N, C-alpha and C positions, 0 to 999 in steps of 0.2 A: 707804411711797414719799410721793413732795408728788413732781408732776409741772406745769410751767405752762409750755402751751402757744399759740402765738402771742396771747398777753396784751395788749392794749391799753386806756389808758386815759385819756378826754379831758374836759376841766373847758372845758367851751367851747371856746374856739379852743385851749388849749393842750394839750398831748399830752402826759401823764404817764407814760405804758407803749407804748413802740410796740412792739407784736408780741415780744415778749418770748418766751422757747422756756427752758426747762432741765428738769432732775428732780435731784431730791435721790433717792440709791438708799437703801435700807434700809441699817443697822448702818455709815452713815458720817455725817461732820459737814462740810457745804459752808457755807465764809466765803464770805459775803455781803455785796459790799465795792464802793467808789464815792463820788462825792464827796457833800455836803450837797445835797440837794434832788434825787439821779439818780434817786428814784422806789423803794426801798429798800422804806420803808415805806408805800407805796402797794401796793407789791408784798404784802406781808405782810398788810395787813389787807384784802385783797381775797381771798387764799388762806384768810384765818381766818372769809369772810364777815361781815367788816363795814362792806365797800363790793364795790360791786358794777361789773362789769367793763363797760366799752364792747364789747368783743369779745373772744375766747378764751375759756380755761379754765385752771382752778386748781382741781387735782383733788388729793384724799387717798386712799389706796388705794383710787385708783379713780374716785371720785366727790368731787362738790363737799362740801367740808366742811358745809356748813348742812345735809344730807341722811343725816348720820352720826348712827347707831341709837345708838350709845354716846359720844359726845363726846369725854370724860375720857379714855376708853382709846384715842380712833382719835387725839387732837392735844390737847398740850400749848403752851396759849399763854402770850407773855410779851413782852406788848408794851408794859411801863415802870410800873411803880409810881402813877401818877397816879390810875386810878381805885380804889384798895385805899379801902377805906372807912376814915375816920380815928380814928372814935369806939371801935370795936370792938375786942377784944384780939385779935393774929395767930391763935394757936391758937385761940380762938372762930370766926374768921373761915373757916379751914381744917376745921373743924369742921362750920361752916352749908355750908359746900359742898360736901361730903362727902355731907352728910343730903339735900339738896335735889338731887343729883342720882342718888341712890338707891344711896350707898353706891363706894368706892373700892377701887384695889387695895392702897393703901398708908393706914397709920394713922395721922391727923391728927397725934397725937401724938408717935408716931415720926419723923416727914418734917419737922416742927416742930424736933424737934434734932437731926435730923442736917445742916438745913443751918447751921444753928449760933446758932438763938435759941436762949434762956434765959428769958423773962420772958413767962410764958404770957398775964398779964392786964396789960400795957402795953399802951395803945392805939395804934395802926397812926399815929395822930396825932403821937407822940412818938417816932417810930422816927427813926435818924439814914436818910440815903439808901441807904448800905451794907445795910443793914437791911430796910427794904423791896423791893431787891430778891433779896436771899434770901429773902423773903416771896414773891416771885412766882416765883420759882425754884421754891420747894415748892410752889406753888399750881399751875405747868403741870404737876408731876411728881404729882401727886396720884391720878388712874387709871393711872402706871405706860403710859404711851401710845406707841403704835405711832412717833408721828411728835414734833417738838416746833419749834415755830419762834419765837426768841428775838430783841427786837431790844434792839441794844445793854444785856447784860445786865449788863456790868461794870461799868456806870457806874455810881460811889459808892464801889465796892470797893475793900478796899485790897489791899495782897499778898497777905496770909492769906486773903481772900476772894477772890479770882483763881485763885490757885494751886488752893482748893475748888473754883471753878467750874469749873475745866479736868478735875478728875480726875472730878468727876461727870456731865460730858459724855463724857468717854470711858467712864466705865462704861455710861450709858445708851445709846453708841455700839455697846459690845460686846454691852449686851442685846440689841439688832438694831434698834433707833430710827434714824429717818430725823433728821436734825437740822440746820436751815436757821437760821444762826447772822450777825447783822451785829453789828460792832463799828470801832471806829476805831481800837483796840488792835491793831495790825498784825502787831506781834510776839508776842503772846500765839495770834492766829489761825495764825501761821505751826509755832505748837507744836502746835496743838490739832486742827486741819482737815485733812483728810484730799484735798478737792476747793474749789477755790473759783470763784465768779463775780462778774465784775466789769462795775459797770452804770453806765454814763455817760449822762447826757440822755433817760434812757428805753429807754435801748438796751443791749444786752448786747453787752460788745464783745471780753471772753474768757471762757473758761471750761472747765475740765478738770480735772483732778489739779492738785495745788499745785506738787508740783514741777515737771510740765510748763509751768507757767503763768509762773512763775518762771526757770527755764530757757530761756523765750525772749527773754527779757532782755540775754542773754548775758553777756558778762565784763564789768565796770564798768570796768576799768582798776585804776589804779595807787594808793593813797594814802601822801603823803609828809608829812612834818612835818618840822622841821629851827627850830633858833638860829635862822637867817638864812634867813626869808621871802623876802627879796627875789633872795637870791643863787639860792636854788632856783627863783624864778620864772624867772631871767635864764637858766639851765640850761635849762630845761625849753623855751622858747620857741627857744632858739639849737639845741635837737636839733628842734624842725620839730614838739614831739606838742602837740596837744592840751588847755589844761585848763581846770580852774575852781575857785576856793577853796569847802573844805567844811571847815570848822570851822577849826583853829587850823592848817591846812594844804590840801593840793591833791590833788583826784582828778586822775590825767593817762590821758588816753585810751593805753592801752600795754598789749599784751597779755603782757609778762614784767618783774616786777618787780626782776629780776636785771641786767636792761637798762637800769635807772635807777640799779641801787645802783652798776655798775661805774662810769658815765657822773660819778654823783657822787664816786667814791673816787677817779678820773683828776682831775677837776678842781677836788679839794680841797674841796666843797661838803659842808658837814658835815649829814646827817641825825640822827635820832632814834628816827626810827619811820617805817616802808616796808613796806607787805605790799599782797597782793592783796585789792582791793575787790569783792568775788563779788555780783552780783544779789541783789536778796531781794524780798519782797511788796511791801514800800515803796514799791520803786521800781516796780512793775509800777502800783502803787497811783496813785505823782504821776503815771507816763505817762497812765494812763487820766484821770486829773483835768484834763489838761488839753487832753483833746476834748471841752469843754463840758459843763455842766451845765443840768438842765430851767428 
């Protein structure tokens, strides 16, 4: 379990994190989302022992990660592939980490292959971005850790890689791992996450089960598009409904799509698509983004 308790981080006069509190239960995937600069990476680095907090605590299985007796089995960390050694082969690097950390729960070669890497001798410096991400995730999972922190692990992955990562994280959660995952691919987080923590300007603005956070957005209205959008807009305005342009059509603030459909039929205004527009994690994210960034 990962626990963040009243965590605050200042850089001089700048407040990067302001009294942040949440937890990541064992056996769950918590999506950590917010605008760029909201404090996500800062918090993750503090939880991993790479930065000191100004005040508050970040605990991994009831103690700071820096005090863990067996770091690889306590928490796997993927904060980006930038620090991977460019001249060393990926397989050799995993083996080196396993040996210097006193052995691991998983065999480096099996894990190397499990994450979809093939050429054991290819220097990491010649890896694509997606290959580096796969190696970074493999490194995080070496010790079969009880907790995982992954910062934007989907960056650079193709569709096959994203699906692989989704299935991998689900398997880790089913094994009992507590997973804190940040990503800007919100549609993928909706599929894989159980919980969500939204942060803006260093402050948690929403948290809880993902479906509950999304449900708070309420019904978003009715989406409609047609061959004559000018006629559609006149009809919507005449009915007194608020609306906004959304792609090739309009998002109308109304609860019942059938009412709009009947109005179109009665007035002879054609439409080619009309449906209820439900709330999404993306809606919640953009509302969060308007609350400001650090």
